[in-house]
N, C-alpha and C positions, 0 to 999 in steps of 0.2 A: 371439550368432551368428559376429562376425566371428572373433573366439577363436577358433573352434571350426573357420573355414575356414583358418585359417591352419595350424593342427595338422595338416590332411590336406591342403592345398594340396601339397607337397612332404614327401616321403618316401622314403629310399632302404635296400636291403640291401646288406649285402657279401658279397663269392661268392666262390667262389674262379677265378671267369670275370671278376671282378672287381668294380662296381657295381653294380649294377641298381639304376636311378633310374627315377621312377614320380610322375607328375605329376596331378593332378587337374584338368582344363581349366575345369570347372565351380564347382569354389572357387577357381579364378585370376581367372574371371570376374567373380565374384560378390566378390571382393578389388579387384579394377581398377574395379566398377564404383562400389562404397563409397568407395575413395581417390578417384573422379572428382569425384562430390558435395561432398565436403572441401573439394577445388581448385574446385569452382564456389563453394562458400560461404567460401571465401577470396579470392576475386576480388570475389566481392560485397558482401563486408565493406571491400577497398578504392579498389575503386570508391565508397562510402558515405562512405571515409573524405576524397575527392575532393571530391565533391557538399556535404559537409556544414560540410569544410575553407572551401569559398570563400563560403560562404554566409554573405550574403544575394543574394549574387551568383551566376551559373551558371558552370562552365566552359566552355562554348560563349562568354558572353562575349569569354574571349581573343581567341578565335578576331578577333569585331567590332574589338575594338582593335587589332589589329596588324596589320591589314587597312586602315584606317581612318587607320591612321601611315604605312602604305606609299604609302597612296592618295598622302595629301600631303603625303612626299616627292617625286612623281613630278612630284607639280605643282607642283612648288616654294615649296611653304606647309611651312617648318618648324617644327610642334606641339613642338615639343621646345625648342626655344628655342636654342639650340647642342650640348645635351647628347648628343646623335646623332652629333655629329662628333669630341664629346671622347668617346666611346665605341670609336669606329672608329682613332681614336688610339690608346687602347690596348690594343686587341684583341691577341692572344696569337697570332693564324693571321695572317702576311703572305702562304702562297700564297695564300689566294684570290683572283677579282678582284677590284677594287674594287668592284661589282656585287653579288658575292658579300657582301663586306665591308659593304656600307652595308645590306645584308636582315639583316645579323648582327645587326649595329647598334640595325636598328630591330626586330628580335627580341628584344634584350636589352632596350632600351630602354621596349618595351611590354607585355614578363614586368613591369617594374617597374613601372609605373604602373597596370596591372590591378591587380597585390596591392597600389599602395597608397589606389587606388579601393575595392578589399576591406574594408582593412582601416577608409576613412573612413562604410565602408558599415555597417559593422557596430559601429565606434562613436556612429555617429550612431544604430539601433538600439538598442544598449543606454540610450543618452539617452531615446528615446522608452519605453522598456519604465521606465523608472524613473521615470514621471511616474506617480503616486497622486491626485490630485487628485480625480482622475474617479470613485472608485469613496464619496468622501462627499459627490458634489452627491446631492440627489434624484430619487426615478424620474423621468421628464417633463419635470425640469429639467436639458437639457443645456444646459453653458456651452459657447459659440463657441469657446475654448480646445478643450476638451475631441473638440468634435467635427472638430477640424483634425488632430489629433492620433489623432485613428480613422481618420481617410484616410489620413494619415502612414503609420502604424502598417500600416496595409495595403497602402500604396503598395510599404512594404518589405520584406513578410515574404515576396514570392515567389509563385509559383502552387502550387506541389508541396513542401511542406517535409517532408524525412524526421522521422523522431520523435526525431531529437537536434538537428536544423537549427538549433537556438537557441538550444544550450545556452550558446557561447562567449559569443551576444547578452543573457546575462538579467543584472541588477546585482546583484554584492553586497551581501549585509544587511548594512543600516548598523547602527549600533551607536549606541544612543540615549544622549542625555544623562543623565548616572548622576540631576540632579538630579527631569528630569520622570518616571525609573520608578521614584523613591522618592517623590513623592507622588502616582504612580500606587498602588501601592503602601501606600500609607495610607488614600487614598480607599477601596481594593478591601475592606480590613480593615476598617473605620470604625464598619461597623455589624455586627461580630464580638466585637469588644471594646466592657467596660464603661469609661465615664471613665477611673477611675487607668490599666486596661490600655492605652487607648490615648494618653495621655499618656506612659510610660514607653517603650512605639514609637516616639511620637513621638521624643524623647530621641536612642534608640539608634537611629535614621534618621538623627541630626543630630551625631550625634559620629563615627558611621560616614562620612558625604558629607565632616565638615570632618580627617579625621583619614587611614585607612586608604585609600575608598572612591577617592578622584582617583587613587590611584597605581596600583589593581585598574585602572583604566581604563585608564590611560594605556599599560598590555602589552596590555589587551585590543585598543587603538585599532592598534597595531604588529601584534598578530598577525589584525585583519581585515584589512587592509595585504599581511597573507603570504598568508593562505587564503584557498582558494575560499570560504569560508564560515566564523567566528567560529566557528558553534553547533555544527554537527551531528559532525563528528567526536568531538567531546567526550561531544553527548550519544550516543551508538550503546556509546560505550567507558563509560563511568561511568554512564549510567541502565539501559543494556541489557548488553553484554557484561562487566560486573564484575560484577554479580549470582550475587552463591553460592549463592542459594536455587532450589526449582526453577522451570523458566517454563513446564511447565507448568501452565495457570489463572490464574500471579502476570504473566505475559509473553502467552502466546502467545491467538489469539484464533481467533475460527470463523464461516464464512456459511454461513448455510442453502440450502436448492433450493427449489424452487415451493413456496405456501403447499399450492393446490389441487390441482398436478396430477401426475402420475410418469410422465411420456412413455412409458416399459415398466415392465411390473413382471417383467422380465428382467434379473437381477441384471448377468451378461458381456455384456446387450448393452448394459445404461446405463455402462458399464465402459469396453466397444469405444468409445462413441460420445464421451464424456467424456473420454477419453485423448489421440482424436486432435482432439479440439476445442484439448486442451490443448498441441497439439504443433503443430496449424496456427497459435497467437497464437504460439509462441515462434518457430516461421516467420518473424511477420510483426515482431517483436521485434528478432528478429537481421538479416533484410534492412532494416528499417527503413521498414518500408513502413505500420506504424501512425501514422496522425495526430498530429500532438500535439498535447497534450493542452490545453486552455484555459478559460479562466474561461468558467461557462459564460451562452451569451448575450452571448461579447465576443469582440476578436480577441485577447485578453492569451493570450499560451503560459502553458502552466505546465512546469517541470524536469522532466525526463524521468529523471534518474538515478538513479530506485531503480527499474525498469525492468533497469537491466545485469545485476542481481543475484536475476533473479527464478525461473531456473529453475539447475536445477545446480550447486546453493550448497547447502553444510551450516554451522552452526552449532560446531566443536568446540568441548568443555572443554579451561579450560587452570585451575593452581591458580593463580593472580592471575586474571584474565582470560580468555573463552572467545574465539576467533578465527572471524571470515568465512570462509570459502574458498568457492570460487568456481574453477570448470572452462568452459570455452570452451567444451565442445560435450559428449555423452553422447548415446547411442546406444540407451541401454534404460535403464526404469524397474522402479522398485524395487515390490517387489509382498507383501506379507503376506496370510495365509490359513489359519484355525485354527494359529496358532502354527507356523509356516512360512512362511518367506523365496525368493523367489525373484527372478531377473532375471526382466525377460523384454526380450526384443529387439525392437523397433518398427520397426527398419527391416531391410531385407533390400536387398542387392545397392545398397543405395543407396538404394533406393525406399522412403518412409512405408509401412506398412503400410496398409491399407484399414479403415475400423471394423469389418465383417464377421470380416477375417483376426486384429483384435484382440481380436474378442467370442472368437473361435476359439481363439485363445491363454490368455487370462480362461476358460474354461470346462474347458480341460485341467487346469488350476492349483485348481480349483472339485472337478474331477471324481477328483484325484491323490490317493488312499485311504494315502499316509503319513504315519505321523505324528510329531510333532515329538519333536526327540531331547532327553532330557531336559534343564529350562532353558532348552530358546532359547523355548520360547512365551512367557514373560515378559523377552526378553531384551531386547524395548522400554523394559519400565520404569527398565532405568540412562539413558535423555534425561529420565525424570519427576519421578526425583529431586532431590537435592543436586549441585551438578558438581561441588564439587570430591574426592566418592567416584568419581563418573564421567570424571574426569580418572584418579586414579590405579589402576581399575580400567583403562582405555583403557591408559593407561603399561604394565602390567605384562600382561596377558592379550590385549590389541589391539593390538598392537608390531610382530606379524611371527607369521609363519606364515598358517595357515589360517582363523583370526580376524581376519587383517588385510586379508588376501585379499575377505572376504564382505562386514567392516566397511564396503572399497573398491565394491566393487559398492552398498551404501546411500548413503555420500558423497556418489559421483560419480555416482547416479541423476539423470534428468532432475526425476524429483519421487517423491513416494512415495505408493502405494493401498493402501488397505487395504478388504480385501473381508471386511465383516461376518457375521456368522450371526444380528443381530438384525434386526427389522423399526421403522423410526422414521417418521414423520413425524405430521401430522395424520387420526387412525383410526381406527376403532373405538370404542366406546361413550364413554369419555370421552377427546374430542378434545384437550381445554386442558392435561389432565396429559398427553398422548403428547407433544404440543408441546416443556413443560416436559423431560420424559424426552430428547427428540428433542437440545434444546439443551445436556445436559448431557454426551450421550455424545458431540456434536461437540469438546466445551470441554477432557475428556479423558476418553472412553471407560474402555475395563478397566483404565488407565493407563500398559497395556506392550502394546496394539494399535494403537499411533503410534508414529512415530518423529517427537520434537516437535523434533527439531532439526536437520530439512531447512527447507529455508524454504516449504513446503508440503508438506501431503499431503493427499490426495482420499480422502473415505469413501464407499463407496460399499455401501450394506444390500441384507440379501437380497429386500426388494419394491423393490428397483430406485429405492428416495430416495440422493441424495446430497447432500454436503457437503464441507468442508475448513479443516482445523487448520492455522494462518498462525503461524509463524516471526517475533517481531516487531521483530530489529533490522535487517535489514536494506533494509523500507519500512514505510510506514501501511499501514492498511486503504481510502486511496482506491487506490494501485498496487492491491492486491488484490479489491477493488473491483471494478476496470473487467478485471481477468482472469476474472474470477466469470461479471460478466455474458456477456460476450463466450463464453465458456461455456456457459451456458447455455443463448442465443440460438441459440448454432451446434448444440448438441445436438439441441432440438426444432424449429429452425425448416429448420435447413438440412441437417444430416443425417440428421434422422428418421431411421425406422423401418420395417418390412413391419407389415404389416397383425395377425400372429404375433407383435412384438413386438420383433425381428429385427434389427439393423443391416444396413444397406442395403451391396449389392456383393458380389462372390464371394472364394475363400478358394484357396489355392494349398497343399494341401494338401503339400506337403513340408519345411514349416515346421519348422524342430528348436524343440522341444519349449521351455519355461523353466526357465532351468536352477535347481535346489534348492542352497540354498546352507548351508555347513555352518560349525559349531563345534565350541569344546570354551567350554562354558559354566559361571563361576566361578559357583554356583548362591547359596552362599553372598553377595556382593556383592549380586546381582539383587535378591534380599530384602529386602535392606538397605532398598534406594532403591525397591522395590515398597511396600513398607509407610508412607514417609512419605510416594509420594506417593496412596498408597491414602488414606490422613491426613486430607487435604489436597482431596482429591474428595471423600470424606464431608462435608466441611466443608460444600462448596457449594451452596445453595440458588441455581436459578434459574426464572425464572417468564416464560414468553415469550406475548404475546396482541399480536390485529390489532386496533386503536380504529377501527371504522366507520361512526358516530355522522355523520364529519362528516374532511376533510379539507382539503388547500391548496387546494383550488379558492373550497370557504367561506371561509377565512382570506384566503387575496387577496385576494376580493371587499370587505369591510374594511375594504382600505387597511392589512395590517399583513406584517410579515415571518415567516411561521412558524415560521424558527427561534427566533425574539425569541420570539412564543403560546406554542411550548412549552418554552422554559427558563425562562419566568416559570411556565407551569404544574406545572413542576418544584420550580421553587423553594417554590409552595404548595402543591404534597403535599409535601414534604419538612418544611416549616413542620405542615402535618396527625399528619402522621407521630411526629415528634420534638421536637415547641414549640419549636422554638427553628432557627436559620440555621445553616449551617455553608459552610466553604470550597466553594465548585464551581468543578469541572476540566471547561469545557468546547475540545472539541482543537480546533486553527486551523489550514490550512496556510500555510505561506508559502513554498507552491512558487513564490512568483511571483521567489524569488532561488533564484537557482544554488543546487543541490543543498541548496535551506530544504528541512528536518522539518517541523516541528506548531509551535506555539508555543499556549498557554493561554490561554484568555477567563472570567475570572471574574467567572464567570453573577451570583454574589450580589454585590450592588449597596445601596447608600444606598437609591435608585431602587426593585427590586425589591421589597429590604425591606418601603417603605415601602407600596408596595401592596398586599401581603399581608397585613399587616398590615388593611390597609383592608378590603382583601376577610371577611377573618375576622369585623370588626368588621359590615360589611355583614348576613351571617345574626343575629348577635346585636342590628341598630336597623335594621331592613328600612326604614327611612322615611327616612335618608340618600338624597340628591340618588346618582341616576349620574350623572352629570353628574360627579361628583368621582373616583368609581373611574377611566373612561374617562378622565381628566386624567395621574390617577397611573399609571394602564394607558402614555398613549402615552410617558411620561414614561418608563415603563419598559423600553419598547422599543426610544427612540430612542437609550437608556443601552446599550444590551445592542447597538444595531447598531455605532456609536460604537467600542464594545468589540473588536466584531469586524473592523471596519477597522481600527482600528489594530495590531492584533494578524496580519492577514496585510499588513500593511505594513511590518516591520519595528519598530513600536512598542508591543512588549507587553514582561510587565513579569518573566514567570520565566523565560526565557529566559537575558535578562539578565541579572540574581540570579541566576542557575546557573552561567553563565560563570564573572563575578566570586568566586562560592564556589572551582570550580576554583584562578584566579589566588593566591587565598589561599589553597588546600593547597599547592600549588609553591614558592610562598615562604614558606611554612613559619609563616605570621601568622596569626592567631584573630579570630575579627570577630563579637563574640555578636550582631551585628542578623544578618550571615549563616545565621549557626548555627541560630538562632531558627527564619528564615523559610525555611528547606531544611529545618527537621524539621516543618514544621507538617503534619496531614493532610490530606488531598482524601477528605473524605467521602462528598461525594453527586461522581463521575466519570462524564461524561455525553460521548456523542458521538453527532454525526450520522452514517450509512452513507450518501454518495450515491449517486442513481443518473444517473451519464455518459451512456451511451448510448442513448438512448429511441429513433435509430431500428430498434434492433434490435429492439424489443417492440412486438407492433400492439395496446394495450390496448385498440381498438375491436374487431378483430375475433376476438381471444384472450385476452380481460378475465379470462381463470380462470390465466393467466401470469403472476402476482404473486412477486414478492421477498419471500422471510420477510426478508431482508438477515442480519446478522447481530451476535455478542458481544462479551463479554469477562468477564472476571472481577472484583470490584469491588478496588479499590484500597488501602482500609482495614481493619480488620480489623472495625470497628466503624461502616461507611459500605457506601454501595451502587455498582453499577456500572450505567449503564443507555446502552444503547444503541439508537439508533430511528433507521425508514428511511422517506421521506415515498416511500410507491407511487401514481404516481396524481394523481389529482383527491380521491378518497376514500375514502384512507384511509393512516395510520399503522402501523405495526407495531412492537411494543416486546421490552425483549430487558431483563429486570431479574436482576441477583444481588447476591446478598450471602451473609454465613457463617453459619450456622445456631450457630455455638458463642457470640457473640453476643445474646442474647437479646432484644434490643431491635432489632433488627432482623426483618424478614420481607418477603420479596419479593411475596409473593400479597398480602400487605397493603399494601404502598405502592403495588403495582400499581393499586389499587380506588382508591389515593388521587388514581393519576395520570388514570387515569378520568374523576373527578367533578372534581378539578382543570379540567379539561377544558372539561369538561359545564361549571361553576360561571363560567368568563370569558368561553367563547362566549355562555352566557345572557346575562349583564352587556351583552357588546360587543354584541348582534344585539335590546335593548333600550333600548339607547340609541342604537342608529343602524337607525331603521327604515328608512331607504333601501334595504335589502336587503330583496325582494321575498320573500312569507312564500312565496309560490304557486311558486317556483323552489325555495325550501328546500327543502321537500316532496320536489318529483322528483328531485331529487340527492341527498337521503333513500334 
């Protein structure tokens, strides 16, 4: 809209009488208001830079230091111990009076003192946040040291920190000792290798440590001293951006709507509220008014760096590596409907459109009778196929002219919106099957009706159901989950709908219609990308199911970590499914450190395998004492929790080995040990979707507003991808995926094994622990 206003605001015509100048004051007024909004944002950013720049102090504390120092001078008490007098002697201004020179000298000294205090406070806070022993203490048995540490962190954290206030105070990710990493690695693969294989791997590790390992470690420590985070930039580049295969299914992941509730069946209205909620979240991110995320139940802050590229971001293809492009701001979103692309302005004269106005604009797109131009409807398939062909097509056909202008509209948009003609959700006569189709639709759609390069794409279905597809390189799932939780809660509980299902508010009818984008499509190249993407999408098998027999409430009553319980159930389920164990990936965060991303928890351990084997023997020989199984279970859960804590506190295995491998490639040296380690397949890849903002959802008064969570595709062609979300006290939702082309995996069969494993382990535990009241169990069921 701003471009259209600029085009008509100033017009002139040359006539025989001279130049006829015509100004549109209404258009100029809107341009002025739009510019005013931009300047307000700039001023807000400058203000926030100052506030977080002096954190954990406040800007007003400078005035206190200045007044205190000046007052001390006038009471003939020199706090500077002669420094103020030295500053006065070297002042370049001699025209000032003696009193004026004194004030200026005090001003300089108090400013330097204030800056020194800020640096000291920041250093102290960083030291405090480097303390991680609290994580290894037993629940309910907190040491005096940890209690003192909590008190100090609270005192140092200030009253109202901004979103990025803690960034400069977060510690850097440490490089673990290479000996410790190799020992933990060998321990993790012991249950997966035969004795001869383990001896060979032990010899390889020892040879690596004695020869190449220490040399690579020195380079890595040098990088850790220089870089903010020694892992994250290489992880982003080599794991994500350098991948030349499709990012659809292989990298991108999805998030779902509420399980039981659809706030409105009106597609345009749901899109209106969803877009508004997302833009309100963006406003909070830009103004840094979001509360910094913390470890649940603690005062410990988490790194917020991933929020910076949430909006106005696109992954653009390259020949050898892709690039993440981020723009400071965007006043429009890109919309796809029935094969056509639109630019929808969401601001009018510097004002965010109301939900009802956005609904009105969306409805205009839905009612637009125009047909897609030849090849336009499947253009999005370029982002779904291999990256090099997309780079070549982009370079040849989208570097200038109408194609470049239209592509810029999509890539610079705040985010991408798909208005899908399908209906999805748990509905009809086959609710379970519909959930599976819902998951597949969000994961890949029709392979051309999503823009997989955008930081995230929102999908709104014909029946009002919604969801999103997120690109993975810029951030990890918890960051997107935080955004999506806010969006769902704001849509349902704050913005709301009228009785007939429309958005609330009024409509300014003079809004310019959404702008249809024009293209000149290279049809042959689009068809090639589509065929690659379609084959990949057809191969994916998804299964989504809610587990309602019990949830974290009853698990925690047994004094067991819900995550450890679920991971052991997954180990038991996989063993029953494939009659063997496998290398298991569980994602853990390293956001206790600055610019931290993820670390791997190797959930398959000696202890978990011993428990699983015992459980299988239990079915064959029920006479064995249940106390034995309980002891093995406790050892396995304690081991898992310790592995998780080590991963979170920078002592994981896989990121360290990965970075050593990258250094070896830079040096041009080969390591048989690292090559073998990095080529091992993750046949069971798991991840928990965290529920981070419980205060947004009133589960007591609105129990039907339950999140389904989200999922991802399998990492290995012969493996499973499992995502789960622990909802409230009584439900766990699972998302299972695998490849149809591998005949020995089946997502539905694995889902059955997961359900049975959960029930079997819980039955064993309740049999051994009679202190769990049976009446209370029945009530919760």
